[in-house]
N, C-alpha and C positions, 0 to 999 in steps of 0.2 A: 732561654730559648729551647724549643723542642725540635727533635729530629723528625724530618719529613718521612723517613722510612718507618718510623714507629706509628704512623697514622694508618688505621684500618677503616675500610668501609664496614657497614653493619653486617652485610652478607659475608664478607671475608672473615670477619671476627667470629661470627657464629659457625662458619665452616671450620675454622681453626679449633674452636671449642668442641665441635662435634667429633672431629678426627682425634682430638686428644682424649676425649671420653671413650670413644669406641676402641682406640688402640691400647688403652691402659686399664679399662675396667672390663673384665670378662663377663660372660653370662653367669647368672647366679640365681638361686632359689629365693623367693620372697613369700612371706605368709601375711595375709591380711584379709580385710573385709571388702567386698565389692560394693561400690556405690556409683551413682550417676551413670548407670549402664544405658547405652544407646545402641540401636541396631539400624543404621541407615540402609537405604536401598542398595548401596554398593555391596552389601554382604559383610563388610568389616564390622567388628565390635569395638566400641570405645567405652572405657569405664575408668574409675579411680580406684586405686587400692589403698586402703587406709588402716591405721591402727588408732589407738587412743590419743596419739600426739601429732601424727603427720599423715600426709597422703601424697600420692604420686599418680600422674596420668599414665594410662596404659592403652596400648593399641594391639588388638588381636586380629590379624588380617585373615581373609577368607581361606586362603590356602592352608593356613595353620589350624583350621577348624576340622579337618577331615577326621582326626582320631578322637574328637570330643563327642561323647555319646549323650552327656547330660546338658541341660540348659542353664547357663549361669544366670543368677538372679541377684538383685540388690539385697544386701545384708548377708549373702552367703560367704562363709569362711573358706578360702581357697589357698592352695599352694601353687605358685607359678614359677616357671623358669623363663627368664627374660634377659635381654641385653639393653643397656642404657643408650640413649641417643638424644639428639636435639632436633626438634622439628623446626628447621631453619626458617620456614615461611613466617612463623610467628614468634620464634625464639623461645618456644616452650621446651622444657626438659621433660622427657617421657621415656617409657621403656616399651620395647617391642616384645610381646609375649610369644614364646615359642611352644610352651606346653602349660596346661592348667589342669589341676586335679582338685577335687573337693577334699576338705580336711575332715578326717574322722570316718569317711566312708569311701569305697572305691568309685572310680569313674563310672563303670558299668552299673554298679549297684544303685548309684544315685540316679542314673538315667532310667533304670528299671522302675525305681520308686516314683519318679516324676511322671513317667508315662502311665504307670498304673493308676496314680491318683487322678490324672487328667481324664483318662478313659472312664474311670469309675464315676467321676463327677458328671460326665456326659451321659451316664446310664448304660454304657455298653456291657456292663457286667450284670445288669438287673435280670432277675429270674423271669420276669414277664416277657423278656425278649427271647428266652430259650425255646427252641423248637423241640417237639417230642419226636423221638425216633420212631419210624414206621414199623408196624408189626410184620407186614409182608415185604420181604426183601427179594428183589430180582437181580439187582446189580449194585456193586459196591465200588466206589471210586477211591483209589489210594493215591495220595499226593506225597511222593517220597522219591528217593534216588533209586534207580534200577541197579546200582552197583553195591548197595548196602545189604545187610542181612535182614533189614526190616521187612521188605517185601516177601522174602522167603519165609519168614516166621508167620506172616499174615496168611500166606497161601497154604502153609501146612495146617494152621488152625482151621481155616475155612474148609479145606478139603476133608478134614476129619469131622468137623462140626456141622457144616451146611454146604455140601458140595454142589447144590443146585444153583447157587448164586454166581453170577458172572463177576469177575474181578477186572476192573479197568484201571491200569496204571497211568498216572499223569506224571511222567518222569521229570524230575526237577532237582537242581542242586540244592543242598540243605545247609551249606556252610560257605563262608567266604564273602568277598565283596559282591554286592548286588544280589545276594541270595534271597533277601527279603522281597525285593521287587519280583523276582522270578517265581517265588512261592505264591505271592499275591496274584500274579497272572495265571498260575496254574489253578488256583482256587476259582478264579473267575471263569476260566475255560471249562473246568469241570462242572461248575454250577450252570453255565449257559448251555452246555450240551444237552441238558434235560435227559440224560441217560442213566443217571445214578439215583438210587433211592436214599443213599447215605454216603458221606465222604469221610475218609480217615486221613488226617494230616499227621505224618509220623516221621520220626528219625530215632536213631540210637542215642545212648547217653554221651555225655561229654562235659567239658568245663563250661562256665558261664559264657566265655568267649565263643566256644564252639556252637553253643545253642543261641547265640545272640540274634540270628536271623528271625527267630520266633518271638523276639521281644521288640521288633520294629513296629512302628505305628501303621505303616502301609499294609502289612499283613493282617494286623488286628482289625482294621477297618474293612478289608476284603472279606474276612471271615464273618464280620457282623452283618454286612449287607447281603451275604449269600442266602438264597432261598432254600437250599438243600441243607438238611441237618448235618452238622459237622462234629466228629469226635476227634479230640486232640490227644495224641499219644506221643509226646516228645520226651525223650530221655528216659531216665529211670523214675521210680516212684517218688524219690526225694526231690527230683528236679521240678521246678515250677517256672512256667513262662507266661508271658502276656497272652499268648494264644490259648493257654488252658483256661484263662478267665473269660475270654470272649466266646470260646466254642460252646456249643450246646451241651456237650458231655465231655468230661475229662477221664481218660483212661491212664492207669499207672504205667502201662507198657503197650507197645504195638500189638502184642499177642492178646492182651486183655481187651484192646479196642476191637479186635476181630470177634471176641467172645461177646462183648457188649452189643455189637452191631447186629448179631444174628442169634436166632434161637438154636437150641441143641437139637440135632436130628433125632436122637433117641427120645428126648422129651416130646418132640412133635409126634413121633410114632405112637408113644404111649398115650398121649393126649388124643390122637386120632382114634385109637382103639376104644378108648373110653367114650368118646363122642359117638362112635359107631354103635356101641352097645346101647347108649342112651337113645340114639335115634331109632334103633330097632324096637326098644321097649315103647317109646312114644308112638311109633307107627302102629304097633300091634294094639295099643290102647285106643288109638283113633279108629282103626278098623272095627274093633269090637263095638265101639260106641255107635258107629254108622250102621252096623248090622242090627243092633238093638233098635235104633231109630227106624230102620227100614221095616223091621217086623211090626212095630207099632203102626206105621203108616199103612202097611198091607192090611192089617185088621180093620183100619178105619175106612178103607176104600170100599164103596158099595158095588153091587152087581153092574157090570158094564152094559148089559143088554137093556136095563131099565133107563140108563142114561142115554143110550142110543135112541130108544123109542121116544123119549122126551124131546130130544133135539130134533128128531125127524118131524114130529108133530109141529114143533115151533117153526121149522123150516117151511112147512106147507103153508102156515099162516102168513109168513113173510112173503112167500111167492105170490099169494093171492093179493095181498096189499100192494105189492110191486106192480102187478098187472093192472090193477085199478088205477094206480097213480100214473102209469105210462099212458093209458087211454085218456085220462083227464088232461094230462099235459099235451097230448097230441091234438085234442080238440081245441084247446086254448091257443096253441101255437098256430093252428090253421086259421082261426079267426083273426089273429094278429097279422098273419101273412096277407089275407085278403084285404084287410084294412090298409095295410102298407101299399099294396098294389094299386088300390084306388087313388091313394094320395100321389103315387108316382105318375099315374095317368094325368091327374090334374096339373101336375108340375112337369109336363113333358119337355124335354130339352129342345125338340123341334120348334115349338111355339116360341120359346125364349130366343132361339137362334134366328128365326124370321124377324122378330122385333128388333134384334140387335143389327141385322143387316139393313133394315129400313133406316134405322137411326144413323148407321154408318154412311149410307148413301146421301142422306140429307146433310150430314156434317161435312162430307167431301165437297158437295156443291157449294155450300156456304164458304168453305175454306178457299176454293178456287176464286169466288167472287172477291173475297177480301184481298187475296194476293194480287188480282188484276187491278183493283182500286189502288193498292199500295204502289204497284209499278207505275201506273199513270201519274200518280201524285209525285213520285220520285223523278219522273221524266220532266214534268213541269218545273219542279224546283231546280233541276239540273240546267234546263234551258235558261231560266231566269239568272242563275249564278254565272252562266257562261257569258250572257250579255253584260252583266255588271263587271265581270273580269275584263272583257275587251275594252269597255269604256275607261276603266281605271288604268289599263296599260297605256292607252292612247294619250290620256291626260298626263300621265307620268312622263312619257317620252317627250311631249311638247314642252313640259316644264323644264326638263333637263336640257333640251335644245336651247331654250332661251338663256338658261344659266351658262351654257357653254359658249354661246355667242358673246355674252357680256365678258367672260374671262378672255376670249380671243381678242376683243377690242382692247382690253386692258394690257394684254401682252404686246399687242402691236404698238400701242402708245409708248410702252417702255422699251421697245426693241432698239438695240444699238444701230441697226441698219436704217431705221426710220430717222434716228438722230443724224446720221451721216447725210441723208437726203436734204437736210436743212442747212448744209454747208459745214458741218463739223467733220473732223477726221480723227483717226486713232493711230498713234505712232508707237512702234515696238522695236526693240533691238534685234540683234542677230539670233537670239535665243527665243524669239517670239514673246518676250516679256514686255508688257505695256510700260512705256516710259511716263512716269508721273512727276519727275523732278529733273532739273538740269544736272543734278548729282548722279543720275542714273546713267549718263553718257559721257564719252570722252572724245577728244579731237581725233579725226580720221576714222572714227567708228562708223560702220554702215548701219543705217536705220531704214525702216520700212514704214510708209504712211498709207493707211487704208482710207480710201475715199468711197463715195457712194457708188461710183461706176468703175473703180479699179484701184491699183496699188502703185506707189511711187517709191523707188529705192534711192537713197541719198547718202552722201558722206559728210560728216561733220567737219566744217572748216573752222568755225568760231563758236564759242559759247558765251553768252552774255546773261547777266542777272538783271532782274527788274530794279 
């Protein structure tokens, strides 16, 4: 016989096992290979951790993913810290992952390499996407923190090297939680403002963790889509970030970025002097050339008085031809005008108007005759229709009177009063209900008998059946 207290339900047994495991096995580090990785819409990650002999189910919940910079993949060797538990709904043994790190390379370094490869494969680092820095600089946008030494170094370099350029600072945090999103927004603001000829995104040196905001995907894509040329000056010369690969130009330091973005003032002045001398020499050569050409033309020009006499004689001939042509045109137009006048007289509007008046008078008289004939015809038709209508109404009334007389005779024949006049009567009780059977009355009950010339009230003394 078995003891009833030793019987467990399945859920109670699994709950006991779960408490036993969680209370007796602490969190521990495990090393293995990721397989069967899935990322459902809930945001949690589920995978199996295996070696060459065994495997175990793992669950990495969304809140525990905040410090993970790389993307776990199937086949990746990892080191995890986890606590064992039982998923009681299915009775599966699994471990809850608290921390995960890649084996052989740091968390941040792996994330850096993964993002670098992804963006490289998408073509964000290709040289054909790099924008050329403009030669004429009026305004430089600096995306950095106002509290650091970066902006001071850039201002010093530009004040000495190219003081005519305006410096627009887009103040932004460059380290910590959410710094990448803020930097991306600053890049977008600076680009959309259309006030800057070139942008410098900069910060001082630091560890990989300190510079991590410049290795985030959101900032890399913001730099890539910007229309303004961007110079990346993050950290020291040995520091390399994702922003360096995506930017159009990489500078080893913020000060070097200021030098790259602008030409040297002294070099510009020397170049301007050289160009001025070249311009003067070219101008003098052009003037000398024009003077020589003018001298040649002056020698080729003939005496002006001869030209004037020639054109005066030519003008007299043209005036003579013009006068002759004017007289000819005048005679021709006069003949045309007389011809047109004669045609107008033959087609005088007064004759046409008289004819139209006579036609109108004739048409009016004919119209009045037709209207009068139409009225007389309509009156005759109306009188004829009135006569026919009167006859039809009289015949209809006579017919209905005959039908009504027949119905009246039928009703009189069926009338109860007519029946009473032939010796019949109608007997009813006190409620005026017609008595049709001896069962409808009782002894001593008062009844009323309707005759042709009056009523008789009686009391029942005896009831007999046929």
